[in-house]
Structures are given as structure tokens and as C-alpha cells.
C-alpha angles and dihedrals in degrees: 000000000000095000122129128233137071111286099163110142092025126127089247092054091048090052092049090050092049091048089054095047100039105025095155098040120107110264107166128030115191131159096346099314136080140212122214121232088256093053092044092048091049094051094043090048092054091052092045090052092048091049094049090049098043101036130049094232128142136194108290095027117128118247126190123214121197111190144119117267092267139109097288092054093054092046090050092050091052090047091059090054096053 
């Protein structure tokens, strides 16, 4: 989100394309509930925007995520790919 560089063919680009095509389809199932691609994209986009504002990171930089294998971890991972 807002980063420069060519990321066509990347996992992040594939996720964005899927979120556009199947916005209301289930994307993440965790602990008895699911998020749609649209919801997942929205939450990941919010985190990506916050990261790019708060941290001096650029496309290609390494980012560590420390979280349980639950919904916030998956959203955080996707946020680093946007």
C-alpha cells in the first residue's frame, strides 16, 4: 500500500487480485469464524498503512512478526506483503 517498486507476480499482488475478484468469499477460517477477502484486505491494509507511517521500512526490507497462530498473525503477515 503506497510502496514503490514492481511487485507483479508476488504473493501480495495475488492476494490483492483475489480480494478484488472475490471480495465476499471466505478467505480465512480461524477458531470457528471466518473473514472474507474484503475484510481481510481491509484489516491488512490498515496495518500496512500504520507500518509505513510509523516505521521507516521500504519494499524488500525484512520484517519480523511475533504472534500466536491466530487471526492477528495472518493479518499481520498479509500486511507486510501489501
